[in-house]
C-alpha positions as CSV (number, residue, x, y, z in Angstrom):
1,X,113.7,41.5,140.2
2,X,113.1,37.8,141.1
3,X,111.1,36.5,144.0
4,X,111.7,33.1,145.5
5,X,109.3,31.3,147.7
6,X,110.5,28.2,149.6
7,X,108.3,25.6,151.2
8,X,108.6,22.1,152.6
9,X,110.9,22.4,155.5
10,X,110.3,21.1,159.0
11,X,111.5,18.6,161.5
12,X,112.2,14.9,160.9
13,X,114.0,12.1,162.6
14,X,117.2,10.7,161.3
15,X,116.7,8.4,158.4
16,X,113.6,10.3,157.3
17,X,112.9,12.3,154.2
18,X,111.8,15.8,153.3
19,X,111.1,17.6,150.0
20,X,111.8,21.3,149.5
21,X,110.2,23.4,146.8
22,X,111.1,26.8,145.6
23,X,109.0,28.8,143.2
24,X,110.5,31.7,141.2
25,X,108.6,34.6,139.9
26,X,109.3,38.0,138.4
27,X,111.8,38.9,135.7
28,X,113.0,35.5,134.8
29,X,115.4,34.4,132.1
30,X,115.0,31.2,130.2
31,X,118.6,30.3,130.7
32,X,119.2,30.1,134.4
33,X,120.5,28.0,137.2
34,X,118.5,27.3,140.4
35,X,119.8,25.6,143.4
36,X,119.9,25.0,147.1
37,X,122.4,26.1,149.7
38,X,122.4,25.6,153.4
39,X,123.8,27.2,156.5
40,X,124.1,25.0,159.6
41,X,124.6,26.4,163.2
42,X,127.9,28.1,163.4
43,X,128.8,27.2,159.8
44,X,129.2,29.1,156.6
45,X,126.7,28.8,153.8
46,X,127.5,26.0,151.5
47,X,126.4,24.5,148.2
48,X,123.9,21.6,148.4
49,X,122.9,21.2,144.8
50,X,122.2,23.1,141.6
51,X,120.4,22.5,138.3
52,X,120.5,24.4,135.1
53,X,117.5,25.1,132.9
54,X,118.9,22.4,130.7
55,X,118.9,19.8,133.5
56,X,122.6,19.7,134.3
57,X,123.0,18.9,138.0
58,X,125.8,19.4,140.5
59,X,125.9,18.1,144.1
60,X,127.9,18.5,147.2
61,X,129.8,15.4,148.0
62,X,128.1,15.2,151.4
63,X,124.6,14.7,149.8
64,X,125.4,12.6,146.7
65,X,123.2,9.5,146.7
66,X,120.8,10.9,149.3
67,X,119.5,14.2,147.8
68,X,118.0,14.7,144.3
69,X,117.4,18.1,142.7
70,X,114.9,18.5,140.0
71,X,113.0,21.3,138.3
72,X,109.8,22.0,136.5
73,X,110.6,24.8,134.0
74,X,106.9,25.4,133.2
75,X,106.3,26.2,136.8
76,X,109.7,27.9,137.4
77,X,110.1,25.6,140.4
78,X,113.0,23.7,141.8
79,X,112.7,20.8,144.1
80,X,115.1,19.1,146.5
81,X,114.2,15.6,147.6
82,X,116.2,14.7,150.7
83,X,116.4,11.1,151.9
84,X,118.3,9.4,154.6
85,X,118.6,12.6,156.5
86,X,121.1,12.9,159.3
87,X,121.5,15.4,162.1
88,X,124.4,16.9,160.1
89,X,121.8,18.0,157.5
90,X,120.2,20.3,160.1
91,X,120.4,23.8,158.6
92,X,118.6,26.7,157.1
93,X,118.2,25.9,153.4
94,X,118.2,28.7,150.9
95,X,117.0,28.7,147.4
96,X,119.1,30.4,144.8
97,X,118.3,31.7,141.3
98,X,121.1,32.8,139.0
99,X,120.8,34.4,135.7
100,X,123.3,37.3,135.2
101,X,122.7,38.2,138.8
102,X,121.8,36.1,141.8
103,X,118.8,36.1,144.1
104,X,118.1,34.3,147.4
105,X,115.0,33.0,149.1
106,X,114.3,33.8,152.7
107,X,115.5,30.4,153.9
108,X,113.7,27.5,155.4
109,X,114.6,25.5,158.5
110,X,115.3,21.8,158.3
111,X,115.9,20.0,161.6
112,X,116.9,16.4,161.8
113,X,116.9,14.8,165.2
114,X,118.8,11.7,166.2
């Protein structure tokens, strides 16, 4: 089992920034992919960004140039720096850990007001 603990969400005005963190613990594998997904009001859950243990990143087109995903393998933690936030970024953000099977965090609310 893998446990994921997210932090850093909250409310911000458009144009502002937030940084999300997700710490993984439990039965971890050295080769894994961690990432962030989000689910906005009335929308399906969608990919935001992922990063492999080797540092390869993948971003949704809607966040490219504004969001940066990074990780600290020693701390088993992934970060999502979100800049130039817009109201369209309002969603519950979920951390994901994938290594043979996938695990989800409990989700954290990000609200961007205009």
